[in-house]
Every structure is written in C-alpha cells, then in structure tokens.
C-alpha positions as CSV (number, residue, x, y, z in Angstrom):
1,X,127.4,98.0,98.1
2,X,125.1,97.1,101.5
3,X,121.8,95.7,100.8
4,X,119.4,95.4,103.8
5,X,116.9,92.4,103.7
6,X,114.2,92.4,106.4
7,X,111.6,89.7,106.6
8,X,110.7,87.4,109.2
9,X,111.1,83.9,107.0
10,X,114.6,82.7,107.2
11,X,114.5,81.0,103.8
12,X,113.3,83.7,102.2
13,X,116.1,85.7,103.3
14,X,118.9,83.1,102.9
15,X,117.9,82.6,99.2
16,X,117.3,86.6,98.2
17,X,121.3,87.1,100.5
18,X,122.9,84.5,98.3
19,X,121.1,86.2,94.7
20,X,122.3,89.5,95.8
21,X,125.6,88.9,96.9
22,X,126.3,86.6,93.4
23,X,124.8,90.0,91.5
24,X,125.8,92.4,92.9
25,X,128.8,91.7,95.1
26,X,127.2,93.1,98.1
27,X,127.6,92.8,101.7
28,X,124.0,91.6,102.7
29,X,123.0,92.3,106.1
30,X,119.6,90.4,107.3
31,X,116.9,91.2,109.8
32,X,114.4,89.2,111.0
33,X,111.8,91.7,112.6
34,X,111.2,95.6,112.6
35,X,113.3,96.3,116.0
36,X,116.2,94.3,114.3
37,X,116.0,96.0,111.0
38,X,115.8,99.3,112.4
39,X,118.9,98.8,114.2
40,X,120.6,96.9,111.4
41,X,119.5,100.2,109.0
42,X,121.0,102.7,111.6
43,X,124.3,100.7,112.0
44,X,124.8,100.2,108.6
45,X,122.9,103.0,106.5
46,X,122.1,100.2,103.2
47,X,122.0,101.6,99.6
48,X,119.1,99.6,99.4
49,X,116.8,98.1,101.8
50,X,114.4,94.8,100.8
51,X,111.5,95.5,103.2
52,X,108.5,92.7,104.3
53,X,105.2,94.3,105.5
54,X,104.4,91.8,107.6
55,X,106.6,91.8,110.6
56,X,106.5,90.5,114.5
57,X,106.0,93.8,116.6
58,X,105.9,97.0,114.6
59,X,104.4,96.7,111.4
60,X,106.5,96.8,107.7
61,X,104.8,100.2,107.0
62,X,105.8,101.7,110.3
63,X,109.3,100.5,110.5
64,X,108.8,102.1,106.5
65,X,107.9,105.7,108.0
66,X,110.7,105.4,110.5
67,X,113.8,104.8,108.4
68,X,112.8,107.3,105.9
69,X,112.5,110.0,108.9
70,X,115.8,108.8,109.7
71,X,117.1,108.9,106.2
72,X,115.1,111.1,103.6
73,X,116.6,109.4,100.8
74,X,116.6,105.7,101.8
75,X,116.0,103.3,99.0
76,X,113.3,100.8,100.4
77,X,111.8,98.2,98.0
78,X,108.7,96.8,99.7
79,X,108.9,92.8,98.8
80,X,105.4,91.4,100.1
81,X,102.9,88.6,100.0
82,X,99.9,91.6,99.6
83,X,99.8,92.6,96.0
84,X,96.5,94.9,96.5
85,X,96.5,98.5,95.8
86,X,95.8,99.8,99.1
87,X,98.7,97.8,100.6
88,X,101.4,99.5,97.6
89,X,99.9,103.0,97.5
90,X,100.3,103.1,101.3
91,X,103.9,102.2,101.0
92,X,104.9,104.4,98.2
93,X,103.3,107.4,100.1
94,X,105.6,106.3,103.1
95,X,108.6,106.7,100.5
96,X,109.4,103.3,99.2
97,X,111.1,103.2,95.9
98,X,109.5,100.3,94.5
99,X,107.1,97.3,95.5
100,X,106.4,94.0,94.5
101,X,105.0,90.7,95.4
102,X,106.9,87.4,96.9
103,X,105.8,85.7,93.9
104,X,107.4,88.3,91.6
105,X,110.6,86.0,89.8
106,X,114.2,86.4,91.0
107,X,115.2,88.5,87.6
108,X,112.3,90.9,88.2
109,X,113.6,91.7,92.3
110,X,117.0,92.3,90.8
111,X,115.9,94.7,88.2
112,X,113.8,96.4,91.2
113,X,116.7,96.9,93.1
114,X,119.1,98.3,90.0
115,X,116.2,100.9,89.5
116,X,116.6,101.8,93.1
117,X,119.8,102.1,92.9
118,X,119.5,104.4,90.3
119,X,116.6,106.1,92.0
120,X,114.1,105.3,90.0
121,X,110.7,103.4,91.1
122,X,109.9,100.1,90.1
123,X,106.3,97.9,90.1
124,X,105.5,95.0,89.5
125,X,103.2,95.2,86.4
126,X,100.5,93.5,88.1
127,X,100.4,95.9,90.8
128,X,100.9,99.0,88.7
129,X,97.5,97.8,87.1
130,X,95.8,97.2,90.3
131,X,96.8,100.8,91.4
132,X,96.0,102.4,88.0
133,X,92.2,100.5,88.4
134,X,92.0,101.7,92.2
135,X,92.5,105.3,91.0
136,X,90.0,105.2,88.9
137,X,87.2,104.7,91.9
138,X,85.0,107.5,92.2
139,X,84.3,109.6,95.3
140,X,85.9,109.7,98.1
141,X,87.6,106.4,100.3
142,X,87.5,105.6,103.8
143,X,90.3,103.8,103.2
144,X,93.0,106.4,101.7
145,X,92.7,108.2,104.9
146,X,93.8,105.3,108.0
147,X,97.0,106.1,109.4
148,X,99.6,103.4,109.8
149,X,98.7,101.9,112.9
150,X,95.0,101.6,111.4
151,X,96.3,100.0,108.2
152,X,98.7,97.3,110.4
153,X,95.5,96.9,112.6
154,X,93.0,96.1,109.6
155,X,96.1,93.5,107.5
156,X,96.2,91.5,110.5
157,X,92.4,91.5,111.0
158,X,92.3,90.2,107.3
159,X,94.7,87.5,107.8
160,X,92.8,86.2,110.6
161,X,94.5,86.9,113.5
162,X,93.3,86.1,117.3
163,X,92.8,89.4,119.3
164,X,95.5,88.1,121.3
165,X,98.0,87.4,118.7
166,X,97.4,91.2,117.1
167,X,97.4,92.8,120.6
168,X,100.7,90.9,121.1
169,X,101.8,91.6,118.0
170,X,101.5,95.5,118.0
171,X,102.7,95.4,121.9
172,X,99.5,96.5,123.0
173,X,97.0,95.3,125.7
174,X,93.5,93.6,125.4
175,X,91.7,96.8,126.1
176,X,94.0,98.8,124.0
177,X,93.4,96.7,120.7
178,X,89.5,96.2,121.5
179,X,89.5,100.2,121.6
180,X,91.2,100.6,118.1
181,X,89.2,98.2,116.5
182,X,86.0,100.1,117.6
183,X,87.7,103.1,116.4
184,X,88.8,101.8,113.3
185,X,85.2,100.5,112.7
186,X,83.2,103.8,113.7
187,X,85.9,105.3,110.9
188,X,84.7,102.8,108.2
189,X,81.0,102.6,108.8
190,X,81.3,99.2,109.8
191,X,79.0,97.8,112.7
192,X,80.8,94.4,113.3
193,X,84.3,93.2,112.9
194,X,82.6,91.0,110.0
195,X,81.2,94.0,108.3
196,X,84.5,95.6,108.7
197,X,86.1,92.8,106.8
198,X,83.9,92.5,103.8
199,X,84.1,96.1,103.4
200,X,88.1,96.4,103.4
201,X,87.9,93.1,101.1
202,X,85.4,94.8,99.1
203,X,87.8,98.5,98.6
204,X,90.5,96.0,97.4
205,X,92.4,94.9,100.7
206,X,93.5,91.4,100.0
207,X,94.5,88.7,102.7
208,X,97.4,86.6,102.5
C-alpha cells in the first residue's frame, strides 16, 4: 500500500510514517508543502493521503481540491490542528473522506485510515458533534459561501499572521492581499479587520 503524508512538521511526518509502516506494511511517501505534495501525489497515486490544512504556499484546502480534480476517487484524510465545524465542513465539501484533529490518539488515526481504505467516511467524534451543532444554526450563513482562497485567507488572519506573512504564504503581492481582504470584509459585512476576526470566531472558526 502507498500512503502519502503532506504536513510541514517533520516530527509528525516521521511519527506517522513509522506508525503506518508498522501497522499497514505501507510504503510511506512524505511531503512538506503543497507543491511537493501535489507532485508526489501525481507520481505515486497513493491509496490514502493524510493532509494538513495549514501548509506553506498553497493552502491545504486548495491542494485537496486539486487532488480530487486530478483523481476523483482519491481518499484523503485531513489531519489538522483545527477542530472547528467550518474547517471540517469545507474539507468534506471538497471531497475529504475523513477529518481528525492532531490531538486525536494514534489508534483513532489508524481507524480513519482503515475506514478510508474501505471507502468509508470517518470523523473524529468531537468534530462530528461540532458539525451537527453547526447544522442546527438557523438562517443563511455567509461563511458557507466562502471560496477556498477566501477560507485560506481567513484562516491565516485568525492565526494572527502579519500581512506580509500572509501575502508571502499565498504567493501574492501586498496590494493584492489588501484587495482580497477588503473584498472578504465586504462579503461578510465586517467594517474592520477586528470585526472580521470577531465574527469569524463567533461563527465557529477557531484559531490554532
């Protein structure tokens, strides 16, 4: 079995690689960013991909979208610091077959991989509960209409990244970043960056 891990934390990759090699007798391929992850994904066509959402360069959601466009039956399990309903919902909407937080125990991660191999969805129980609670919110939710690039930009803002860090991470100019942020504020009815962050947190988006 070929298993791809896309995460920018070396220690996590090494730990997961050893776990999967022992448990599944798998050939484990590692990638530290979105560009390398996509290249390795296209090279090896893994049975299961473990994907972080916070990646240098292109965000994990964008990479997930590209992987699924390349291979519609790709089995991708998101393993993220984020356990909020909106991050999970976005990933599932884009085709992830599983979603866990990085605080999930090893046996649960193994269970998620086994489920993915069977073609079954797996959600960490706490995330499943958060999704259920979010589904009960009445009325139209403007956050549900955000595009993948908008979600990525919002996450970086919530993580407290500086404007130059966000622009560099997204591969855009400072001016383009400012324009996109203004458009995001307008879309969500936020007059200031602080209003944007407050409304996002109130809606269930959580910083790391």
